SESE-380283 format. One record per residue (C-alpha): x, y, z; residue number from 1. Coordinates in steps of 0.1 Angstrom, whole numbers, plus 5000, padded with zeros to 4 digits. Layout:
<atom <X,Y,Z>,NUM>
...
***
This chain:
<atom <9172,6193,9372>,1>
<atom <9202,6208,9352>,2>
<atom <9211,6244,9345>,3>
<atom <9194,6242,9311>,4>
<atom <9168,6270,9306>,5>
<atom <9132,6258,9303>,6>
<atom <9113,6265,9270>,7>
<atom <9081,6283,9278>,8>
<atom <9048,6274,9261>,9>
<atom <9049,6306,9240>,10>
<atom <9084,6297,9227>,11>
<atom <9075,6262,9220>,12>
<atom <9043,6271,9201>,13>
<atom <9062,6293,9177>,14>
<atom <9093,6271,9174>,15>
<atom <9084,6252,9144>,16>
<atom <9073,6283,9125>,17>
<atom <9107,6299,9132>,18>
<atom <9125,6268,9121>,19>
<atom <9108,6262,9087>,20>
<atom <9140,6263,9068>,21>
<atom <9160,6238,9090>,22>
<atom <9128,6216,9091>,23>
<atom <9126,6214,9052>,24>
<atom <9129,6179,9035>,25>
<atom <9160,6193,9016>,26>
<atom <9178,6204,9046>,27>
<atom <9170,6173,9068>,28>
<atom <9177,6148,9040>,29>
<atom <9214,6143,9047>,30>
<atom <9208,6145,9085>,31>
<atom <9184,6116,9084>,32>
<atom <9206,6096,9061>,33>
<atom <9235,6101,9083>,34>
<atom <9217,6090,9115>,35>
<atom <9198,6062,9099>,36>
<atom <9230,6046,9087>,37>
<atom <9245,6047,9122>,38>
<atom <9214,6034,9138>,39>
<atom <9213,6004,9114>,40>
<atom <9188,5979,9126>,41>
<atom <9187,5992,9161>,42>
<atom <9170,6019,9181>,43>
<atom <9179,6056,9183>,44>
<atom <9177,6078,9214>,45>
<atom <9174,6116,9209>,46>
<atom <9185,6137,9237>,47>
<atom <9165,6170,9239>,48>
<atom <9142,6159,9211>,49>
<atom <9122,6192,9213>,50>
<atom <9092,6193,9189>,51>
<atom <9105,6164,9169>,52>
<atom <9121,6183,9141>,53>
<atom <9146,6154,9135>,54>
<atom <9131,6126,9155>,55>
<atom <9096,6124,9138>,56>
<atom <9109,6122,9102>,57>
<atom <9136,6098,9114>,58>
<atom <9109,6076,9129>,59>
<atom <9089,6080,9097>,60>
<atom <9120,6067,9079>,61>
<atom <9117,6034,9098>,62>
<atom <9143,6040,9127>,63>
<atom <9127,6032,9161>,64>
<atom <9132,6065,9181>,65>
<atom <9129,6073,9217>,66>
<atom <9132,6109,9231>,67>
<atom <9142,6128,9262>,68>
<atom <9130,6162,9266>,69>
<atom <9133,6188,9295>,70>
<atom <9104,6211,9284>,71>
<atom <9068,6196,9287>,72>
<atom <9058,6224,9264>,73>
<atom <9082,6214,9235>,74>
<atom <9071,6177,9240>,75>
<atom <9034,6187,9238>,76>
<atom <9041,6202,9203>,77>
<atom <9058,6169,9193>,78>
<atom <9028,6149,9206>,79>
<atom <9005,6167,9181>,80>
<atom <9025,6152,9153>,81>
<atom <9030,6116,9164>,82>
<atom <9016,6094,9192>,83>
<atom <9033,6081,9223>,84>
<atom <9034,6044,9212>,85>
<atom <9051,6053,9180>,86>
<atom <9076,6076,9196>,87>
<atom <9079,6076,9234>,88>
<atom <9092,6106,9250>,89>
<atom <9104,6109,9286>,90>
<atom <9103,6143,9303>,91>
<atom <9136,6149,9320>,92>
<atom <9172,6163,9315>,93>
<atom <9197,6147,9291>,94>
<atom <9224,6145,9317>,95>
<atom <9207,6121,9342>,96>
<atom <9174,6109,9328>,97>
<atom <9175,6071,9320>,98>
<atom <9151,6053,9298>,99>
<atom <9147,6015,9293>,100>
<atom <9168,5994,9270>,101>
<atom <9199,5998,9249>,102>
<atom <9204,6017,9217>,103>
<atom <9228,6016,9188>,104>
<atom <9226,6054,9184>,105>
<atom <9222,6083,9208>,106>
<atom <9223,6117,9192>,107>
<atom <9222,6153,9202>,108>
<atom <9218,6179,9174>,109>
<atom <9216,6217,9168>,110>
<atom <9242,6228,9193>,111>
<atom <9218,6216,9222>,112>
<atom <9246,6202,9244>,113>
<atom <9255,6240,9250>,114>
<atom <9221,6242,9269>,115>
<atom <9240,6225,9297>,116>
<atom <9258,6254,9314>,117>
<atom <9286,6236,9333>,118>
<atom <9314,6214,9322>,119>
<atom <9303,6188,9348>,120>
<atom <9268,6186,9334>,121>
<atom <9282,6182,9298>,122>
<atom <9304,6154,9311>,123>
<atom <9273,6138,9327>,124>
<atom <9256,6141,9293>,125>
<atom <9284,6119,9277>,126>
<atom <9282,6094,9305>,127>
<atom <9244,6093,9301>,128>
<atom <9248,6086,9263>,129>
<atom <9274,6058,9271>,130>
<atom <9249,6044,9297>,131>
<atom <9222,6040,9270>,132>
<atom <9245,6025,9243>,133>
<atom <9249,5990,9235>,134>
<atom <9286,5979,9229>,135>
<atom <9297,5992,9195>,136>
<atom <9269,6019,9195>,137>
<atom <9276,6055,9187>,138>
<atom <9270,6089,9202>,139>
<atom <9266,6118,9178>,140>
<atom <9267,6155,9184>,141>
<atom <9262,6184,9160>,142>
<atom <9278,6216,9174>,143>
<atom <9291,6249,9161>,144>
<atom <9327,6258,9165>,145>
<atom <9330,6289,9188>,146>
<atom <9335,6319,9165>,147>
<atom <9361,6336,9186>,148>
<atom <9383,6342,9156>,149>
<atom <9358,6371,9149>,150>
<atom <9364,6388,9182>,151>
<atom <9392,6415,9181>,152>
<atom <9407,6426,9213>,153>
<atom <9382,6443,9235>,154>
<atom <9351,6432,9216>,155>
<atom <9325,6409,9233>,156>
<atom <9298,6405,9205>,157>
<atom <9296,6387,9173>,158>
<atom <9266,6389,9148>,159>
<atom <9253,6358,9133>,160>
<atom <9221,6370,9115>,161>
<atom <9213,6404,9101>,162>
<atom <9182,6402,9080>,163>
<atom <9150,6421,9074>,164>
<atom <9129,6404,9102>,165>
<atom <9157,6393,9126>,166>
<atom <9189,6406,9142>,167>
<atom <9210,6381,9161>,168>
<atom <9242,6383,9178>,169>
<atom <9262,6365,9206>,170>
<atom <9281,6379,9235>,171>
<atom <9308,6361,9251>,172>
<atom <9322,6355,9286>,173>
<atom <9357,6340,9277>,174>
<atom <9366,6331,9313>,175>
<atom <9335,6310,9320>,176>
<atom <9330,6298,9283>,177>
<atom <9294,6312,9284>,178>
<atom <9278,6328,9254>,179>
<atom <9244,6346,9253>,180>
<atom <9225,6345,9221>,181>
<atom <9204,6377,9217>,182>
<atom <9175,6377,9192>,183>
<atom <9155,6407,9180>,184>
<atom <9126,6394,9159>,185>
<atom <9101,6415,9140>,186>
<atom <9067,6396,9143>,187>
<atom <9044,6421,9125>,188>
<atom <9046,6451,9103>,189>
<atom <9044,6478,9130>,190>
<atom <9081,6480,9134>,191>
<atom <9082,6465,9168>,192>
<atom <9108,6437,9177>,193>
<atom <9105,6409,9201>,194>
<atom <9136,6406,9223>,195>
<atom <9148,6371,9235>,196>
<atom <9180,6358,9248>,197>
<atom <9194,6325,9258>,198>
<atom <9227,6313,9276>,199>
<atom <9250,6285,9264>,200>
<atom <9282,6269,9275>,201>
<atom <9303,6265,9244>,202>
<atom <9330,6239,9241>,203>
<atom <9359,6230,9217>,204>
<atom <9360,6197,9198>,205>
<atom <9391,6187,9218>,206>
<atom <9373,6194,9250>,207>
<atom <9343,6171,9239>,208>
<atom <9368,6143,9230>,209>
<atom <9381,6145,9266>,210>
<atom <9346,6143,9279>,211>
<atom <9340,6113,9257>,212>
<atom <9371,6096,9269>,213>
<atom <9360,6102,9305>,214>
<atom <9326,6084,9297>,215>
<atom <9345,6055,9280>,216>
<atom <9338,6065,9244>,217>
<atom <9364,6067,9215>,218>
<atom <9363,6093,9187>,219>
<atom <9355,6075,9155>,220>
<atom <9347,6104,9130>,221>
<atom <9344,6141,9128>,222>
<atom <9332,6159,9097>,223>
<atom <9321,6195,9090>,224>
<atom <9284,6187,9080>,225>
<atom <9259,6161,9075>,226>
<atom <9271,6155,9039>,227>
<atom <9305,6144,9053>,228>
<atom <9327,6173,9041>,229>
<atom <9362,6173,9058>,230>
<atom <9364,6191,9091>,231>
<atom <9391,6218,9088>,232>
<atom <9403,6249,9108>,233>
<atom <9379,6269,9089>,234>
<atom <9347,6247,9096>,235>
<atom <9319,6266,9112>,236>
<atom <9305,6235,9129>,237>
<atom <9313,6198,9133>,238>
<atom <9294,6165,9134>,239>
<atom <9313,6142,9158>,240>
<atom <9308,6105,9163>,241>
<atom <9321,6087,9193>,242>
<atom <9319,6048,9196>,243>
<atom <9314,6026,9227>,244>
<atom <9339,6000,9226>,245>
<atom <9324,5964,9218>,246>
***
């Protein structure tokens, strides 16, 4: 068991409804195209597959997909969409769980590597990806760039969403590289807000490159989004691709 916080049944059951926009065909189209091209004629392994927001449509696109998921509740939601024989899922953590066979692609999207709250566990995640890759295979991570440029001296919080039904902000422990995402969500019309929070360990692109090197992987490409825009000092996130030498 890693330090990742487990998703509850309640959270899993409402996850898809809260991610309607990021699950739309228009938003997912470049993501699926990017991943399918890297998978080629081989198989893909998704770490932390969740409810299958990416894995299910990627499988429907024709890419054989296998998943690893820590939360049984998230996996149960996925299972309502697709059967086990079509998209197998193993319950376990992405840092140590091993599934049979080799893959041309291992991928980890939507900032999920930050669910591992220690540097050692994040390194093990890279090692686990390398363990599953065939020679020449790729490991892909989608991750936000820590927004520390928004923190003036003495400030510890950065808002990331201020809308009619949701208030979200991150607080930072700059010594431990831990951020806590705080969410205040209005579910009904009675003015009440549901409060939630989750802990994450943020990491810089250069730190991830070193983790990859420790795992025997080489940086092949880094872009700012799934459409392939150049990654710059102003990019809010990155899509990074590391390759296992042939």
